[in-house]
Biotite code that builds the C-alpha atoms (Angstrom):
import biotite.structure as struc

atoms = struc.array([
    struc.Atom([-50.696, 16.602, -57.254], chain_id="A", res_id=1, res_name="MET", atom_name="CA", element="C"),
    struc.Atom([-47.387, 14.877, -57.702], chain_id="A", res_id=2, res_name="SER", atom_name="CA", element="C"),
    struc.Atom([-46.726, 11.166, -57.609], chain_id="A", res_id=3, res_name="ALA", atom_name="CA", element="C"),
    struc.Atom([-44.988, 11.261, -54.248], chain_id="A", res_id=4, res_name="THR", atom_name="CA", element="C"),
    struc.Atom([-47.827, 13.180, -52.631], chain_id="A", res_id=5, res_name="GLU", atom_name="CA", element="C"),
    struc.Atom([-50.305, 10.605, -53.800], chain_id="A", res_id=6, res_name="GLY", atom_name="CA", element="C"),
    struc.Atom([-48.242, 7.810, -52.305], chain_id="A", res_id=7, res_name="GLN", atom_name="CA", element="C"),
    struc.Atom([-48.096, 9.403, -48.884], chain_id="A", res_id=8, res_name="THR", atom_name="CA", element="C"),
    struc.Atom([-51.812, 9.893, -48.813], chain_id="A", res_id=9, res_name="THR", atom_name="CA", element="C"),
    struc.Atom([-52.332, 6.274, -49.844], chain_id="A", res_id=10, res_name="ASN", atom_name="CA", element="C"),
    struc.Atom([-50.043, 5.058, -47.032], chain_id="A", res_id=11, res_name="ASN", atom_name="CA", element="C"),
    struc.Atom([-51.871, 7.037, -44.379], chain_id="A", res_id=12, res_name="THR", atom_name="CA", element="C"),
    struc.Atom([-55.232, 5.891, -45.585], chain_id="A", res_id=13, res_name="THR", atom_name="CA", element="C"),
    struc.Atom([-54.163, 2.251, -45.601], chain_id="A", res_id=14, res_name="SER", atom_name="CA", element="C"),
    struc.Atom([-52.952, 2.463, -41.982], chain_id="A", res_id=15, res_name="VAL", atom_name="CA", element="C"),
    struc.Atom([-56.121, 4.105, -40.861], chain_id="A", res_id=16, res_name="SER", atom_name="CA", element="C"),
    struc.Atom([-58.171, 1.480, -42.643], chain_id="A", res_id=17, res_name="GLN", atom_name="CA", element="C"),
    struc.Atom([-56.569, -1.422, -40.643], chain_id="A", res_id=18, res_name="ASN", atom_name="CA", element="C"),
    struc.Atom([-58.709, -2.616, -37.812], chain_id="A", res_id=19, res_name="PRO", atom_name="CA", element="C"),
    struc.Atom([-57.410, -1.827, -34.306], chain_id="A", res_id=20, res_name="ILE", atom_name="CA", element="C"),
    struc.Atom([-55.830, -4.753, -32.496], chain_id="A", res_id=21, res_name="LEU", atom_name="CA", element="C"),
    struc.Atom([-57.923, -6.047, -29.685], chain_id="A", res_id=22, res_name="CYS", atom_name="CA", element="C"),
    struc.Atom([-56.620, -6.873, -26.228], chain_id="A", res_id=23, res_name="ASP", atom_name="CA", element="C"),
    struc.Atom([-56.784, -10.578, -26.931], chain_id="A", res_id=24, res_name="LYS", atom_name="CA", element="C"),
    struc.Atom([-54.556, -10.211, -29.970], chain_id="A", res_id=25, res_name="ASP", atom_name="CA", element="C"),
    struc.Atom([-52.037, -8.216, -27.957], chain_id="A", res_id=26, res_name="VAL", atom_name="CA", element="C"),
    struc.Atom([-52.196, -10.783, -25.201], chain_id="A", res_id=27, res_name="GLU", atom_name="CA", element="C"),
    struc.Atom([-51.681, -13.661, -27.632], chain_id="A", res_id=28, res_name="HIS", atom_name="CA", element="C"),
    struc.Atom([-48.831, -11.810, -29.324], chain_id="A", res_id=29, res_name="LEU", atom_name="CA", element="C"),
    struc.Atom([-47.116, -11.033, -26.020], chain_id="A", res_id=30, res_name="SER", atom_name="CA", element="C"),
    struc.Atom([-47.675, -14.605, -24.826], chain_id="A", res_id=31, res_name="HIS", atom_name="CA", element="C"),
    struc.Atom([-46.122, -15.917, -28.053], chain_id="A", res_id=32, res_name="GLY", atom_name="CA", element="C"),
    struc.Atom([-43.142, -13.599, -27.727], chain_id="A", res_id=33, res_name="LEU", atom_name="CA", element="C"),
    struc.Atom([-42.713, -14.636, -24.093], chain_id="A", res_id=34, res_name="LEU", atom_name="CA", element="C"),
    struc.Atom([-42.761, -18.326, -24.951], chain_id="A", res_id=35, res_name="THR", atom_name="CA", element="C"),
    struc.Atom([-40.190, -17.754, -27.671], chain_id="A", res_id=36, res_name="ILE", atom_name="CA", element="C"),
    struc.Atom([-37.771, -15.559, -25.680], chain_id="A", res_id=37, res_name="TYR", atom_name="CA", element="C"),
    struc.Atom([-38.443, -16.450, -22.034], chain_id="A", res_id=38, res_name="GLU", atom_name="CA", element="C"),
    struc.Atom([-36.432, -19.694, -21.949], chain_id="A", res_id=39, res_name="LYS", atom_name="CA", element="C"),
    struc.Atom([-33.292, -18.215, -23.599], chain_id="A", res_id=40, res_name="PRO", atom_name="CA", element="C"),
    struc.Atom([-33.539, -15.153, -21.340], chain_id="A", res_id=41, res_name="PHE", atom_name="CA", element="C"),
    struc.Atom([-33.824, -17.338, -18.232], chain_id="A", res_id=42, res_name="LYS", atom_name="CA", element="C"),
    struc.Atom([-30.861, -19.485, -19.292], chain_id="A", res_id=43, res_name="THR", atom_name="CA", element="C"),
    struc.Atom([-28.871, -16.352, -20.033], chain_id="A", res_id=44, res_name="ILE", atom_name="CA", element="C"),
    struc.Atom([-29.912, -14.948, -16.653], chain_id="A", res_id=45, res_name="GLU", atom_name="CA", element="C"),
    struc.Atom([-28.805, -18.102, -14.810], chain_id="A", res_id=46, res_name="THR", atom_name="CA", element="C"),
    struc.Atom([-25.572, -18.198, -16.803], chain_id="A", res_id=47, res_name="GLU", atom_name="CA", element="C"),
    struc.Atom([-24.947, -14.555, -15.939], chain_id="A", res_id=48, res_name="LEU", atom_name="CA", element="C"),
    struc.Atom([-25.659, -15.253, -12.259], chain_id="A", res_id=49, res_name="GLU", atom_name="CA", element="C"),
    struc.Atom([-23.234, -18.194, -12.343], chain_id="A", res_id=50, res_name="GLU", atom_name="CA", element="C"),
    struc.Atom([-20.659, -16.040, -14.098], chain_id="A", res_id=51, res_name="LEU", atom_name="CA", element="C"),
    struc.Atom([-21.068, -13.259, -11.532], chain_id="A", res_id=52, res_name="VAL", atom_name="CA", element="C"),
    struc.Atom([-20.753, -15.811, -8.710], chain_id="A", res_id=53, res_name="ALA", atom_name="CA", element="C"),
    struc.Atom([-17.575, -17.226, -10.270], chain_id="A", res_id=54, res_name="LYS", atom_name="CA", element="C"),
    struc.Atom([-16.191, -13.728, -10.744], chain_id="A", res_id=55, res_name="GLN", atom_name="CA", element="C"),
    struc.Atom([-16.934, -12.917, -7.098], chain_id="A", res_id=56, res_name="ASN", atom_name="CA", element="C"),
    struc.Atom([-15.158, -16.116, -6.033], chain_id="A", res_id=57, res_name="LYS", atom_name="CA", element="C"),
    struc.Atom([-12.177, -15.170, -8.195], chain_id="A", res_id=58, res_name="LEU", atom_name="CA", element="C"),
    struc.Atom([-12.149, -11.656, -6.785], chain_id="A", res_id=59, res_name="ILE", atom_name="CA", element="C"),
    struc.Atom([-12.236, -13.054, -3.238], chain_id="A", res_id=60, res_name="ASP", atom_name="CA", element="C"),
    struc.Atom([-9.436, -15.511, -4.042], chain_id="A", res_id=61, res_name="ALA", atom_name="CA", element="C"),
    struc.Atom([-7.341, -12.756, -5.617], chain_id="A", res_id=62, res_name="ILE", atom_name="CA", element="C"),
    struc.Atom([-7.929, -10.542, -2.576], chain_id="A", res_id=63, res_name="GLN", atom_name="CA", element="C"),
    struc.Atom([-6.815, -13.356, -0.271], chain_id="A", res_id=64, res_name="VAL", atom_name="CA", element="C"),
    struc.Atom([-3.709, -13.911, -2.401], chain_id="A", res_id=65, res_name="ILE", atom_name="CA", element="C"),
    struc.Atom([-2.992, -10.184, -2.455], chain_id="A", res_id=66, res_name="ASN", atom_name="CA", element="C"),
    struc.Atom([-3.456, -9.961, 1.313], chain_id="A", res_id=67, res_name="ASN", atom_name="CA", element="C"),
    struc.Atom([-1.075, -12.883, 1.812], chain_id="A", res_id=68, res_name="ASN", atom_name="CA", element="C"),
    struc.Atom([1.425, -11.340, -0.571], chain_id="A", res_id=69, res_name="LYS", atom_name="CA", element="C"),
    struc.Atom([0.993, -8.007, 1.185], chain_id="A", res_id=70, res_name="ASP", atom_name="CA", element="C"),
    struc.Atom([1.628, -9.667, 4.554], chain_id="A", res_id=71, res_name="LYS", atom_name="CA", element="C"),
    struc.Atom([4.636, -11.507, 3.134], chain_id="A", res_id=72, res_name="ASN", atom_name="CA", element="C"),
    struc.Atom([5.882, -8.285, 1.564], chain_id="A", res_id=73, res_name="TYR", atom_name="CA", element="C"),
    struc.Atom([5.466, -6.397, 4.831], chain_id="A", res_id=74, res_name="ARG", atom_name="CA", element="C"),
    struc.Atom([7.199, -9.103, 6.853], chain_id="A", res_id=75, res_name="SER", atom_name="CA", element="C"),
    struc.Atom([10.015, -9.302, 4.308], chain_id="A", res_id=76, res_name="LYS", atom_name="CA", element="C"),
    struc.Atom([10.270, -5.529, 4.324], chain_id="A", res_id=77, res_name="LEU", atom_name="CA", element="C"),
    struc.Atom([10.534, -5.527, 8.130], chain_id="A", res_id=78, res_name="LEU", atom_name="CA", element="C"),
    struc.Atom([13.207, -8.230, 7.977], chain_id="A", res_id=79, res_name="ILE", atom_name="CA", element="C"),
    struc.Atom([15.063, -6.259, 5.310], chain_id="A", res_id=80, res_name="LEU", atom_name="CA", element="C"),
    struc.Atom([14.886, -3.075, 7.382], chain_id="A", res_id=81, res_name="GLU", atom_name="CA", element="C"),
    struc.Atom([16.183, -4.991, 10.407], chain_id="A", res_id=82, res_name="GLU", atom_name="CA", element="C"),
    struc.Atom([19.048, -6.420, 8.348], chain_id="A", res_id=83, res_name="ILE", atom_name="CA", element="C"),
    struc.Atom([19.873, -2.944, 7.014], chain_id="A", res_id=84, res_name="CYS", atom_name="CA", element="C"),
    struc.Atom([19.903, -1.569, 10.558], chain_id="A", res_id=85, res_name="ALA", atom_name="CA", element="C"),
    struc.Atom([22.248, -4.363, 11.638], chain_id="A", res_id=86, res_name="ARG", atom_name="CA", element="C"),
    struc.Atom([24.503, -3.763, 8.641], chain_id="A", res_id=87, res_name="ILE", atom_name="CA", element="C"),
    struc.Atom([24.590, -0.041, 9.394], chain_id="A", res_id=88, res_name="ASN", atom_name="CA", element="C"),
    struc.Atom([25.486, -0.847, 13.005], chain_id="A", res_id=89, res_name="GLY", atom_name="CA", element="C"),
    struc.Atom([28.254, -3.166, 11.820], chain_id="A", res_id=90, res_name="LEU", atom_name="CA", element="C"),
    struc.Atom([29.552, -0.476, 9.470], chain_id="A", res_id=91, res_name="ILE", atom_name="CA", element="C"),
    struc.Atom([29.695, 1.977, 12.382], chain_id="A", res_id=92, res_name="VAL", atom_name="CA", element="C"),
    struc.Atom([31.527, -0.644, 14.464], chain_id="A", res_id=93, res_name="GLN", atom_name="CA", element="C"),
    struc.Atom([33.978, -1.267, 11.608], chain_id="A", res_id=94, res_name="VAL", atom_name="CA", element="C"),
    struc.Atom([34.658, 2.470, 11.341], chain_id="A", res_id=95, res_name="LYS", atom_name="CA", element="C"),
    struc.Atom([35.204, 2.722, 15.100], chain_id="A", res_id=96, res_name="ASN", atom_name="CA", element="C"),
    struc.Atom([37.404, -0.370, 15.137], chain_id="A", res_id=97, res_name="ASN", atom_name="CA", element="C"),
    struc.Atom([39.363, 0.967, 12.165], chain_id="A", res_id=98, res_name="HIS", atom_name="CA", element="C"),
    struc.Atom([40.007, 4.211, 14.029], chain_id="A", res_id=99, res_name="ALA", atom_name="CA", element="C"),
    struc.Atom([41.067, 2.215, 17.104], chain_id="A", res_id=100, res_name="ARG", atom_name="CA", element="C"),
    struc.Atom([43.378, 0.053, 14.986], chain_id="A", res_id=101, res_name="MET", atom_name="CA", element="C"),
    struc.Atom([44.990, 3.155, 13.520], chain_id="A", res_id=102, res_name="ILE", atom_name="CA", element="C"),
    struc.Atom([45.508, 4.532, 17.038], chain_id="A", res_id=103, res_name="ASP", atom_name="CA", element="C"),
    struc.Atom([46.914, 1.187, 18.220], chain_id="A", res_id=104, res_name="ILE", atom_name="CA", element="C"),
    struc.Atom([49.214, 1.013, 15.180], chain_id="A", res_id=105, res_name="THR", atom_name="CA", element="C"),
    struc.Atom([50.496, 4.511, 15.910], chain_id="A", res_id=106, res_name="LYS", atom_name="CA", element="C"),
    struc.Atom([51.011, 3.592, 19.558], chain_id="A", res_id=107, res_name="THR", atom_name="CA", element="C"),
    struc.Atom([52.868, 0.399, 18.615], chain_id="A", res_id=108, res_name="VAL", atom_name="CA", element="C"),
    struc.Atom([55.092, 2.343, 16.194], chain_id="A", res_id=109, res_name="LYS", atom_name="CA", element="C"),
    struc.Atom([55.935, 4.938, 18.841], chain_id="A", res_id=110, res_name="THR", atom_name="CA", element="C"),
    struc.Atom([56.558, 2.183, 21.390], chain_id="A", res_id=111, res_name="MET", atom_name="CA", element="C"),
    struc.Atom([58.826, 0.399, 18.903], chain_id="A", res_id=112, res_name="LYS", atom_name="CA", element="C"),
    struc.Atom([60.685, 3.615, 18.212], chain_id="A", res_id=113, res_name="THR", atom_name="CA", element="C"),
    struc.Atom([61.029, 4.247, 21.945], chain_id="A", res_id=114, res_name="SER", atom_name="CA", element="C"),
    struc.Atom([62.184, 0.659, 22.525], chain_id="A", res_id=115, res_name="ALA", atom_name="CA", element="C"),
    struc.Atom([64.796, 1.002, 19.777], chain_id="A", res_id=116, res_name="LEU", atom_name="CA", element="C"),
    struc.Atom([66.009, 4.246, 21.313], chain_id="A", res_id=117, res_name="LYS", atom_name="CA", element="C"),
    struc.Atom([66.182, 2.617, 24.754], chain_id="A", res_id=118, res_name="VAL", atom_name="CA", element="C"),
    struc.Atom([68.093, -0.358, 23.285], chain_id="A", res_id=119, res_name="GLN", atom_name="CA", element="C"),
    struc.Atom([70.471, 1.984, 21.495], chain_id="A", res_id=120, res_name="LYS", atom_name="CA", element="C"),
    struc.Atom([71.157, 3.989, 24.631], chain_id="A", res_id=121, res_name="THR", atom_name="CA", element="C"),
    struc.Atom([71.501, 0.782, 26.658], chain_id="A", res_id=122, res_name="ALA", atom_name="CA", element="C"),
    struc.Atom([74.059, -0.540, 24.146], chain_id="A", res_id=123, res_name="LEU", atom_name="CA", element="C"),
    struc.Atom([75.892, 2.751, 24.197], chain_id="A", res_id=124, res_name="GLU", atom_name="CA", element="C"),
    struc.Atom([75.943, 2.737, 27.991], chain_id="A", res_id=125, res_name="GLN", atom_name="CA", element="C"),
    struc.Atom([77.050, -0.910, 28.046], chain_id="A", res_id=126, res_name="ALA", atom_name="CA", element="C"),
    struc.Atom([79.901, -0.217, 25.637], chain_id="A", res_id=127, res_name="THR", atom_name="CA", element="C"),
    struc.Atom([80.875, 2.854, 27.677], chain_id="A", res_id=128, res_name="LYS", atom_name="CA", element="C"),
    struc.Atom([80.886, 0.751, 30.853], chain_id="A", res_id=129, res_name="ARG", atom_name="CA", element="C"),
    struc.Atom([82.993, -1.899, 29.166], chain_id="A", res_id=130, res_name="GLN", atom_name="CA", element="C"),
    struc.Atom([85.399, 0.736, 27.914], chain_id="A", res_id=131, res_name="GLU", atom_name="CA", element="C"),
    struc.Atom([85.526, 2.260, 31.362], chain_id="A", res_id=132, res_name="GLN", atom_name="CA", element="C"),
    struc.Atom([86.102, -1.149, 32.933], chain_id="A", res_id=133, res_name="LEU", atom_name="CA", element="C"),
    struc.Atom([88.897, -1.822, 30.460], chain_id="A", res_id=134, res_name="LEU", atom_name="CA", element="C"),
    struc.Atom([90.458, 1.520, 31.279], chain_id="A", res_id=135, res_name="LYS", atom_name="CA", element="C"),
    struc.Atom([90.172, 0.827, 34.977], chain_id="A", res_id=136, res_name="GLU", atom_name="CA", element="C"),
    struc.Atom([91.645, -2.647, 34.517], chain_id="A", res_id=137, res_name="GLN", atom_name="CA", element="C"),
    struc.Atom([94.472, -1.193, 32.469], chain_id="A", res_id=138, res_name="ASN", atom_name="CA", element="C"),
    struc.Atom([95.090, 1.405, 35.138], chain_id="A", res_id=139, res_name="LEU", atom_name="CA", element="C"),
    struc.Atom([95.072, -1.214, 37.853], chain_id="A", res_id=140, res_name="ILE", atom_name="CA", element="C"),
    struc.Atom([97.349, -3.409, 35.799], chain_id="A", res_id=141, res_name="ALA", atom_name="CA", element="C"),
    struc.Atom([99.767, -0.595, 35.162], chain_id="A", res_id=142, res_name="THR", atom_name="CA", element="C"),
    struc.Atom([99.876, 0.344, 38.829], chain_id="A", res_id=143, res_name="ARG", atom_name="CA", element="C"),
    struc.Atom([100.456, -3.142, 39.997], chain_id="A", res_id=144, res_name="SER", atom_name="CA", element="C"),
    struc.Atom([103.467, -3.610, 37.713], chain_id="A", res_id=145, res_name="GLU", atom_name="CA", element="C"),
    struc.Atom([106.757, -3.024, 39.513], chain_id="A", res_id=146, res_name="PRO", atom_name="CA", element="C"),
    struc.Atom([108.593, -0.011, 38.554], chain_id="A", res_id=147, res_name="GLU", atom_name="CA", element="C"),
    struc.Atom([111.902, -0.660, 36.979], chain_id="A", res_id=148, res_name="THR", atom_name="CA", element="C"),
    struc.Atom([114.625, 1.998, 36.967], chain_id="A", res_id=149, res_name="PHE", atom_name="CA", element="C"),
])
């Protein structure tokens, strides 16, 4: 038999030689353990309950804040969409008005050109009339002069 084998047999024999704990000893031991650890466990339990309650309050407050922010975000988003729709409408109006202005500008240019042509022809006709009147006056003047022979 080796030295280690002898030690294991001694350990097993010593455990088996101990008297078995009676129920009273177990009860006293458990009562002692309870008196030692019960108060810290109860304080820890109440602290944990308080902590959980505070966390729940924080979660509720954060949810309220998030809901308010979500409502604000949605209302701001609706306002922004409305503004974008108005801007798009204004852009369409600007494009239409620009096209109208181009048409009006073209019309004004053609009217100006036509007016200049009318003025030019009116001046030409007026000068022709004056020339014709001068010719007629010269003819009348030459006819009314006595003939000298």
